[in-house]
N, C-alpha and C positions, 0 to 999 in steps of 0.2 A: 578774445574777441567773441561777441555775442552772436547767437545764431541768426540767420536771415529768415524772415517770414516770407513764405511763398505760397501760392495757391495751387492745389492739385485738383484734377477733375474727379467727378464721381466715379469714373471707371478706374482711376488710379486708387481711389479709396476702396472700391469693391475688391481689388486684388490684395489690398492690405487686410481688410476685415475677413474676406472669404477667398474666393477664386473667381475668375471671369469665365470659367468653362462650365459653370452650373453644378459642380460637385460640392459635397458637404465639406465644411472646414471646421476645425476644432481648436478652441482655446481652453487652457487649463490654468488655474491659479490657486495659490495657497496663502494663508496668513493667519491673523488672529482677530477676534472680536472682543472689544473691551466695553465696560460700562464707564460712563462719565457722568457723575452726579455731583450736585452742589455739596460742599463740605464733607466729601468722602473720597478717600484715595481710589484710584482706578482699580478695577478688577479685570483680570484676564479671564473672560468667561469661557471662551471656546477657541480651539483651533478651527479654521474654516478651510474647506477644500471644495473647489467649484470647477464647473466646465460649462461651455456653451458650444452647441453645434449650430452652425449657421450656413445659410445658402444665399447667394446673390443671383438674381434672375434678371437677365438682360431684357429691358422693356423698349429698347431702341432709343435713338437720339440722345445717347449718353446717360440715360436714366436706368436705375437698377432698383428692383424690389429686394428687400432684405427680410428673410424669415429665420427664426431661430427658436431653440428650446434651451432651457438653462436649469442646471442642477447645482445646489450648494448644500454641503453637508456640514453639520455641527459636530465636532469631535472633541474628545477630552483634551483640555489644553496642555496636559503634561504627557499623557501616553499616546495621544493620537488615535485612540480607539473610537469606533462609531458609538454615538450615544443614542439610545432609544428613549431614555427618561432623564430628566434633569431636576435636581432639587434647587428650587429658587432660594438663593442665599438670604434674601430679604424677608421672605414669608415662611420659608421652611417647607413649602408645599412641593411634593413630587409631581412633576408634570410630563406629559408626552412631549417629545421633541418633534416639532413639525419641520422637517427638512424642506428645502426649497425644491420644487419641481414645477417650474413655470413654463407654460406653453399656451399660446405663442408669445414671443417677443419679436416685434417686426416694425418695419418702416420702409422708407424709400430714400435713396440717394439720387439727387438730380442736380445739385448745385456744386460749384467749386468749394473746396474745403481748405482753409488755411492751415499751414503746419510750419514748424520751426526746423529749418535745415541747417545742420552743423556738419559740413563736410560730407562724410560718408553716411551719416545718419540723419533721418528725418523723423520728427516726432509730432504726431497729431495729439492735440490737447483739447479735452472736452471737460469743461466745468459746468455741470448740469445742476440746476436748482429746480426742485419740484415742489409745488404747493397746490393742493386741491382738497375738497371735502373728504374726510375720512369715511370710507364705505361702511365702517362699523358704528359710526357715531350716532345714528338715529334710531338704533334698536336697543331697548333696555337690556336684552339678554347678553349684550356684548359690553356692558358697563365695566366689568372687571378686566376686559381685554383691550380696552381703547383708552389711551391716555390723553387724547386731545381731539377736538372736533375737526381741526384742519391738519391733514397730513402734510408734513414738510420735511424735506431731506435735501442733502447736497451730495453729489457723487462727482469725484474728480478722477478722470481717466487720462493716462498717457500711453500712447501706442508708438513704439519706436521701431523703425524698419530701415533696411538699406536704401539709400537714395537711388542707387543705380538700378534697383529692381523697379522702382516707380517710373524711372525714365526709359526703361527698356520695353518697347511695345510688344516684344515677342513673349514676355513672361505672362503667365496667367495668375500667378500668386507670388507673394514675396517669399524669399528664401528663409527669412527669419523675422520673427516679431516678438518683442518683449513688451510686457504691459505692467503698468502700475495702476492700482485701483484703491481709492480711499473713499469712505462714505461716512457721513454723520446723519443718523436717522433716529426715529422714535423706537421705543421698546417694541419688540415683536409681539403680536397678539398672543401667541401661545405661551409667552412668559408670564402672563397674568399679573401684570404690574399695576393694574388699576390706574389711578391718576398720579402716581409717584413722578416727581420731576426727574429729569435726566435724559440722557441720550445714549445711543450705542455708537461706537467708533469702530469702523472696519478698516483694516490695513492689510493689503495683499499685493502680491506681485505674481506674474505668470508669463506664459508664452503661447505661441501657436505651436501645436503638435501635428505630427504627420497624419495620423488617423486615429480612429477610436481605440485601437490596440495600444497606442502610445499614452493613453490617459493613465493616471495613477490607479493601482489595483483596487483600492477601496471604491473609487468612483465606478470603475468598470463593473465590479461585482454587483453593486447596488443597482446600476442601470440594467444589467443583463437579467437579474433575478426578479426585480420589482417593477421597473418602468422601461421595458425594451423600446418603447416608442421614442425615447430620448437618445437612442443610438444615431438617429438621423434627424435632419431638419425638414420642416414641411416643404413639399415640392412647389408650393405657391403660397401667396399670402392668404390668410384665413380671415373670413369676415367676422366682425365683432371686436370687442375690446381686448386689449392685451391682458394677460394674466399677471397679477402681482401677489406677493405673499399675503396681503390683506384680503384680496378677493379669494385666494385659495383657502385661507382660514375660514372665511364666511361660507364658502362652498362645502367645506369638510368639517364644519363645526360639530355636527352630530357624532361623526367618527372620532374626533378629538375628545369630545365629552365622554365617550365610551372607552377611552384609553387605547385607541387604535395605534398600530405601528405605521410610521410614515417613512418615505412617501407612500401614499395610497397606490397599490398596484394598478398599472394600466396595461392594456393589451395592444398589440400591434394592429 
């Protein structure tokens, strides 16, 4: 029997993604990043390990602001060791690895959200297609780091939680969340792929964890020693545009050009 499609309130989704008591909530995931090029076998480029710390802020009348920060590390695909430099297999060039440290990532939940209910489990499904001008496209200095004038990518999320937790008004967060994340996107700017055709394929799975200390040790160490700001989510929405890996590259291009170690340290 197929799952039943039902709608859930923004408040029910807030306790799925975060909590409804205003505290920070943590997701962690792992997987692999592959190249997908015409007329060439796939390459497993990296193991990936990521986390998001988020907060839902009650705005009244069933609406919630969402704030978060996100880290994603690129690891050796075989050993799982942290990579600081990477030799591009197509050009042979040794390049600094620009790990993801995006802040803020934010939004607002205010409408009902459909989900697939299969007995004890409810799954929220988000198939997101992004297309907008590439922020690196208009500046000649980025020609070797920008493969296309229009940024386009697809991200496929599935968040599965216990149905009973959503239906229980006394709970502030779900007792369990498992996630699946797949992404098809362009070459990362720091890979310096020029205008080579092809895409990156991300395949990962993860879960909601109890607190910061429950994150994988490599993530905890990197955050505590280099970017302690990412131990917590913003207390409220921040004015301005969201951070992306392309904007981050543009912002830190000089440091990248000088061979800096990423993520760039940030203070509390």
